[in-house]
N, C-alpha and C positions, 0 to 999 in steps of 0.2 A: 077797199080800207082806206082811201085817201077820201072817200066820201064821208066814212065814217067818222074819219078823225077831222074832218069840217064838222060835223054836227055834233062831237062831244068832246074831242079833244084829250080823251084819255084811253092812252095802249092796255090796261088791263083790262078795261071794257070791251073794247075791240075785239082782244085775244079771244074773251069769253063768247062774246055774239059770235064771231066765227069758227069758234073751238079748234083753237091753235094757240102756240107758244106765243109768249110776248115779245121774244126776239126776234119770231118771224115777223111780227108786226113791224117791230122798230126797223128789221132790215127793210122791209117791205117800202115803209113810209123813207125811210133814209134814201133808198134809190129811186122815189118818187121827186126826192129833191126837199123834202120837209124835215126841216130841224126839228129834232124830239127833246133835246137838251130840256131838262127839269126846269121850269120856272124858280125863281127866288119871289117870295113874299115881301113885299116892300113896304114902306112906313103908308103910304096910300091906300093901298090893299087891305093894312091890318084895320086900318082906319074904317074903311066902307065895312068889315067884318063885325066890326064893334058895334059902328053904328046900326048895322041891321038886328044883331043880337039885343042892343036896344031898344029897338022899337019892336020887337017881339017876334021876331023871324027865329024857326026850328035853324037848327045844324044845316039840315038837310036841304031847307029854302035858300039859306045864305051861300051852301054850296052852289045851288043852281043859278042863282043870281049873279056869282061872282066869277065862276068857271072855275072854281078851286074845287078839289076833291072834300070829300067829307072829312075825311082824316086829317086835314090840311087846316080845314075849318076850325077843327077841335082842339089841334096843335095850339094854333095861333091864340085861340081863346084861353086855353089852359097855362101858357107858356109866357105870353108877352103882358 
């Protein structure tokens, strides 16, 4: 799970891949000393997301390039 965390940083994706509950993933990562506290989108992140969208990237491409989830990218572009 720790290796997957370093690869994707997404608890739900790890849970789906390993076919376990997301709380199991959180507990395992916490026990391994990894902080899984959700990040907060800051102004720099938002500026990068907007620029990538202006440059013609899809939401999925932006999520991949920035490390934010697809839903976070969508919310950021809709609400700010």
